[in-house]
C-alpha positions as CSV (number, residue, x, y, z in Angstrom):
1,M,117.2,64.7,122.3
2,E,115.8,62.4,119.8
3,R,114.3,65.2,117.8
4,D,117.6,67.2,117.7
5,R,119.4,64.3,116.1
6,N,116.6,63.8,113.5
7,D,116.7,67.5,112.6
8,R,120.4,67.3,112.2
9,D,120.1,64.2,110.0
10,R,117.4,65.8,107.9
11,N,119.7,68.9,107.2
12,D,122.5,66.5,106.2
13,K,120.3,64.9,103.6
14,F,119.6,68.2,101.9
15,P,122.8,70.2,101.8
16,G,122.5,73.9,101.0
17,R,119.0,74.1,102.4
18,G,119.0,76.6,105.2
19,P,117.1,79.6,106.1
20,R,115.9,81.5,103.1
21,K,117.4,84.9,102.5
22,S,114.9,86.8,100.5
23,R,114.9,90.5,99.6
24,K,112.2,92.8,100.9
25,K,109.6,93.4,98.2
26,V,109.1,97.0,97.2
27,C,105.6,98.3,96.6
28,A,105.2,98.9,92.9
29,F,102.9,101.9,93.5
30,C,105.3,103.6,95.9
31,A,108.2,103.1,93.4
32,E,106.1,104.9,90.8
33,K,105.3,108.2,92.5
34,N,102.7,109.3,90.0
35,S,100.9,105.9,89.9
36,V,97.2,106.0,90.6
37,I,95.1,103.0,91.4
38,D,92.0,103.3,89.2
39,Y,89.1,100.8,89.3
40,K,88.7,101.2,85.5
41,D,92.3,100.1,84.8
42,V,91.4,96.4,84.5
43,M,94.8,95.2,83.2
44,K,96.6,96.6,86.2
45,L,94.1,95.2,88.6
46,R,94.3,91.7,87.1
47,K,97.9,91.4,88.2
48,Y,96.7,91.4,91.8
49,L,94.1,88.7,91.3
50,S,94.8,84.9,91.4
51,E,93.6,82.6,88.6
52,R,90.5,82.0,90.8
53,A,89.8,85.7,90.8
54,K,90.8,86.1,94.5
55,I,92.7,89.2,95.7
56,V,96.4,88.2,96.2
57,P,97.7,89.1,99.7
58,R,100.3,91.7,100.5
59,R,103.0,89.2,101.4
60,V,102.8,87.8,97.9
61,T,102.5,91.0,95.9
62,G,104.8,93.1,98.0
63,T,102.5,96.1,98.1
64,C,102.4,98.4,101.2
65,A,99.4,98.4,103.5
66,R,98.1,101.7,102.1
67,H,98.2,100.6,98.5
68,Q,96.8,97.2,99.3
69,R,93.7,98.8,100.8
70,Q,93.3,101.0,97.8
71,L,93.7,98.0,95.5
72,T,91.1,96.1,97.4
73,I,88.6,99.0,97.1
74,A,89.4,99.4,93.4
75,I,89.0,95.6,92.7
76,K,85.7,95.5,94.6
77,R,84.4,98.5,92.7
78,A,85.4,96.9,89.4
79,R,83.6,93.7,90.4
80,H,80.5,95.6,91.3
81,I,80.2,97.2,87.9
82,A,81.2,93.9,86.1
83,L,84.6,94.9,84.9
84,L,86.2,92.0,86.9
85,P,84.7,88.7,87.8
86,Y,83.8,87.7,91.3
87,I,84.8,84.1,90.6
88,S,86.6,82.3,87.8
89,D,85.1,79.5,85.8
C-alpha cells in the first residue's frame, strides 16, 4: 500500500510522463531493396559502431536480425584487415 501511494505521488510530480509510445524502427537495409552490406564500405559500417568502436545493438539501430548478423560479419572482416579499429583511442 505504501508503495502504491508513493508511485502515485511520483507521477504527480512529473505530469505528462507516462509510458513512452515509440514507433517501431524500420531496418534501413530492408527499406532499400538493392542495398548490399559490404565490408569494404567503411562509411556505411561506421554508422553502426559506437564512439568506442563497439557494434551498436539491434534495439538501437533498428536493423532486423538477418541484416544485423550480416553487419556483424562485415564489421569483423573490416576489422581483421584493418579497415576499422577494434578499439577507439
